[in-house]
C-alpha positions in Angstrom: -8.7 10.3 12.2 -5.7 8.4 13.7 -5.0 7.9 17.1 -1.9 9.0 19.0 -1.1 5.2 19.3 -1.6 4.8 15.5 0.3 8.0 14.5 3.1 6.6 16.6 3.5 3.5 14.6 2.4 5.1 11.0 4.6 8.2 10.9 8.2 6.4 11.2 6.7 4.1 8.5 6.0 7.0 5.9 9.3 8.4 6.8 11.3 5.3 5.9 9.2 4.8 2.6 10.0 8.2 1.7 13.5 7.6 2.1 13.4 4.5 0.2 11.4 6.4 -2.7 14.3 8.9 -2.7 16.7 6.3 -3.4 14.8 4.7 -5.8 14.3 8.3 -7.8 17.0 10.3 -6.9 14.7 12.8 -5.0 16.4 14.9 -2.0 14.9 13.8 1.0 14.6 17.5 2.0 12.2 18.4 -1.2 9.1 19.0 1.0 7.0 19.8 -2.3 8.0 16.2 -3.9 7.2 14.8 -0.3 3.9 16.3 -0.3 3.0 15.2 -3.6 4.2 11.8 -3.3 2.3 11.6 0.2 -0.9 12.6 -1.2 -0.7 10.4 -4.7 -0.3 7.4 -2.2 -3.4 8.1 0.3 -5.6 8.9 -3.0 -4.4 6.1 -4.9 -4.7 3.5 -1.7 -7.8 4.8 -0.2 -9.3 7.8 -2.2 -8.7 10.1 0.5 -6.7 13.3 0.9 -5.7 13.5 4.7 -5.5 10.7 7.2 -8.3 12.9 9.1 -10.5 11.1 6.5 -9.0 7.6 7.3 -10.9 5.0 8.9 -9.6 1.9 11.2 -9.8 -0.1 7.6 -8.3 2.7 5.5 -5.4 2.8 8.4 -5.0 -0.8 7.7 -4.6 -0.5 4.1 -2.1 2.5 4.5 0.3 0.6 6.8 0.5 -2.2 4.4 1.0 0.1 1.7 4.0 2.0 3.1 5.0 -1.2 4.7 5.9 -2.4 1.1 7.4 1.1 0.0 9.7 1.0 2.9 11.2 -2.1 1.4 11.2 -1.2 -1.8 14.8 0.0 -1.7 15.9 -3.8 -1.8 13.1 -5.9 -2.6 12.0 -4.6 -6.0 14.4 -5.3 -8.4 15.6 -7.8 -11.6 19.0 -9.1 -11.5 20.3 -8.4 -14.9 18.6 -5.0 -15.3 20.9 -1.9 -14.4 21.3 0.3 -11.8 19.3 2.9 -13.9 16.3 0.6 -14.9 15.5 -1.1 -11.6 14.3 2.2 -10.0 12.1 3.0 -12.9 10.9 -0.8 -12.8 10.2 -0.6 -9.0 8.2 2.6 -9.4 6.4 1.1 -12.3 5.5 -2.1 -10.4 4.4 0.0 -7.6 1.8 1.6 -9.8 0.9 -1.7 -11.4 0.0 -3.0 -8.0 -2.1 -0.5 -7.0 -4.2 -0.7 -10.1 -4.6 -4.5 -9.5 -5.7 -3.6 -5.8 -8.1 -1.1 -7.0 -9.5 -3.8 -9.8 -9.6 -7.0 -7.4 -11.0 -7.6 -3.9 -9.1 -11.1 -3.9 -5.4 -11.2 -5.2 -2.1 -12.8 -4.3 0.3 -11.4 -1.8 2.5 -8.6 -3.3 6.0 -10.9 -3.9 3.9 -14.0 -5.0 2.1 -11.6 -7.7 5.1 -9.6 -8.9 6.8 -13.2 -9.5 3.9 -14.3 -11.0 3.9 -11.7 -13.7 7.9 -11.5 -14.2 7.4 -15.5 -15.0 4.8 -14.7 -17.8 7.5 -12.3 -19.1 10.1 -15.0 -19.2 11.8 -13.8 -16.1 12.3 -16.5 -13.5 13.8 -16.1 -9.8 14.2 -12.5 -10.9 16.7 -13.0 -13.2 16.7 -11.5 -16.7 18.8 -12.7 -19.7 19.5 -9.5 -20.8 18.8 -5.8 -20.0 17.4 -4.6 -23.3 14.6 -6.6 -24.8 13.5 -8.2 -21.9 13.5 -4.9 -19.8 11.2 -3.5 -22.7 9.0 -6.3 -22.6 8.5 -6.2 -18.8 7.9 -2.6 -18.7 5.2 -2.7 -21.5 3.8 -5.8 -19.3 3.6 -3.9 -16.1 2.8 -0.5 -18.3 -0.6 -2.2 -19.6 -1.6 -3.2 -16.1 -0.8 0.1 -14.7 -2.5 2.2 -17.6 1.0 3.9 -17.7 0.6 5.9 -21.0 4.3 6.9 -21.0 5.8 3.4 -20.9 2.9 2.3 -23.3 4.0 4.9 -25.9 7.5 4.2 -25.4 7.3 0.2 -25.5 4.5 1.0 -28.0 5.0 -2.3 -30.3 5.3 -4.4 -27.2 2.4 -2.9 -25.8 0.3 -3.5 -28.6 0.6 -7.3 -28.7 0.1 -7.4 -25.2 -3.1 -5.4 -25.2 -4.1 -7.2 -28.6 -4.1 -10.4 -26.3 -5.5 -8.9 -23.0 -8.5 -7.6 -25.3 -9.1 -10.8 -27.0 -9.3 -12.4 -23.2 -11.8 -9.7 -22.2 -13.7 -10.3 -25.4 -14.2 -14.0 -24.6 -15.3 -13.3 -20.9 -17.7 -10.5 -22.0 -19.2 -13.5 -24.6 -19.2 -15.7 -21.7 -21.5 -13.1 -19.8 -23.8 -12.2 -22.5 -24.2 -15.9 -24.0 -22.8 -14.8 -27.4 -19.6 -14.3 -29.4 -17.8 -11.1 -28.9 -15.4 -9.9 -31.3 -13.9 -6.4 -32.6 -16.7 -5.6 -34.6 -19.1 -6.0 -31.6 -16.7 -3.6 -29.5 -16.9 -1.2 -32.6 -20.8 -1.6 -32.7 -21.0 -0.8 -28.8 -18.3 2.0 -28.6 -19.0 3.9 -32.0 -18.5 7.0 -30.4 -14.9 6.1 -30.0 -14.7 5.8 -33.9 -12.4 2.9 -33.5 -10.3 1.5 -36.6 -12.0 -1.3 -38.7 -9.5 -4.1 -37.1 -7.8 -4.4 -34.1 -4.2 -4.8 -35.9 -5.0 -1.2 -37.3 -5.3 0.2 -33.7 -2.3 1.6 -31.7 -1.3 1.4 -28.3 -3.5 4.6 -27.1 -6.5 2.9 -29.1 -6.0 -0.6 -27.5 -5.9 0.8 -24.0 -9.0 2.8 -24.3 -11.0 -0.1 -25.4 -9.2 -2.3 -22.8 -10.2 0.2 -20.4 -13.9 0.1 -21.7 -14.3 -3.5 -21.7 -12.9 -4.2 -18.2 -15.3 -1.6 -16.9 -18.3 -3.0 -18.7 -17.6 -6.3 -17.4 -17.5 -5.5 -14.0 -20.5 -3.4 -14.3 -22.3 -6.5 -15.9 -21.0 -8.7 -13.1 -21.9 -6.3 -10.4 -25.7 -6.5 -11.9 -25.6 -10.1 -11.8 -24.6 -10.3 -7.9 -26.8 -7.8 -6.9 -29.8 -9.6 -9.2 -29.0 -13.1 -7.3 -31.5 -13.6 -4.6 -28.9 -15.9 -2.7 
């Protein structure tokens, strides 16, 4: 549970974050149900709690960082060259992707360094896009895969499939290094036989590719944890 002093710092930050969210999405600031849903989603995605009554000191610090980021979202997460309609949905997807990254990795870059690095991998330098059609689709596909956002994965299916095939190949290489033997698509078909995967990776659509990427990522993290716990040092 937060102290009175913590609440005095926390509540105004939450309010500013809510107003930034409303500016990005066009939501009415007085929509209490939308605000409650937004707030609970943030608590759960950040700390896996439903109320600040459950917040420890560590979780309070996490929430302060999250709402500090969100309170600046209106002017800090945008790409020059994207339209006024595209930047808000881009900012929402970036936030979702960042939370996915935070949930998967204990060590990571600061938010803006991470964002710039991911954008550069899509060919956007200095947050300046060459166009608002092809590059917007590529960027949304890129962050959709990181976030596991099925709506944008499906909407940018062709680009998402190319990106996910590349990521799956990297995961198979990583798994092969852990297990000491090559891992390919047929290996995936054998260990995930219950999923009835297509005969080749090229035959798999975006939905199937996302499922196998998730499965491989979970399997790799489980194996690494087992190795760490077995190490006597």
